[in-house]
Every structure is written in structure tokens, then in C-alpha cells.
N, C-alpha and C positions, 0 to 999 in steps of 0.2 A: 504493500500500500504506500509505503514511504517513497518507493521508486517512482510511482505514478505522480505523486505530488511534486517531486523534484523535477521530473521530466516535463510536467505541465508548466512549472515555474520557469524552467529553462526555455521552453518554447515561447512563453509569453514575453520573456525578456529579449529573446532573439527577434520576435516580431516588433517589439517596441523600438529596439535599436535599429532595425532595418527601416522602419517607418521614419525614424528620426533622420537617418542617413539620406533617405529619398527626399524628405522635405528640405533638408539642408542643401543638398546638391542640385536638385531640380528646380526648387523654388517655384516661380510662376509658370514654368514650362511643363510642370507636372500634369496639368489638365490637358495640354496639347498631346502629350504622350498617352494619356488615358483615353482620349478621344480616338487617337490613332489605333490603339490596341482594340477598342471596341469596333472600329471600322474593319480591322483585319479579321476579327472574330466573325463579324457579320458576313464579310465576303467569303470566308472559308466555309461558313455554314451554307451560304447560298450556292456556292460552287460544288461542294463535296457532299455534305451531309443531308441537305434538304429537310432539316428538322423543323424549320420555321414554317414551312408550307402546311404541315399538319396542324401546327398551332394556329395558323391563320384561319383555317377552315373550322377548327373547333371553336375559336373565339367568335367567328361569325355565327355559327350555330347557337352558341350561348346567347348572343345578342338577339337573335331571332326568337328564341324560346323565352327569354326574359327581357322584354323591352324596358327601356328606361322610362318611357312615358307613363307606364303604370305606376311607378314609384312617385313620379312628379304629381300625378293626379291624386294619389293617395295622400300626399303631404299637404296639398292646398285645400 
């Protein structure tokens, strides 16, 4: 049990120090790199995995079955 506590503490300190290092070195460009990373993930998903197409159709089905207009009419 003590090993788990030490390991989780070490992982937390490692994450904190890496976050500090990123914030110190990247400063304002961090958000540009983050946007670029999300763009790359979206492009790879579109080109290779096609995971978001299933989500898109499921989200459309959810909106059709549960329209927002019913909730608005119920509130007013």
C-alpha cells in the first residue's frame, strides 16, 4: 500500500514539474501548440480512423429524438 502512495506522489510531482516547465518555456505560444496538436488529432482521425463520423450520426440522432424546443417550451 505504501508503494502505491509513493508512486502516486511521484507521478503527481512529475506532472507538476513538467507543467511548470511547459509554462515557463512556452509561455504565450502554448495555446498555439495546443491548437496545432488538436488540429493534427482531428486530421488523423478524419484520414485514418473515421471515429468522428459515427459520433456525428449518433449526435444527430440524439438531437432528432430529443429536440431542444421541448425543453424551451417547458421552461417558459
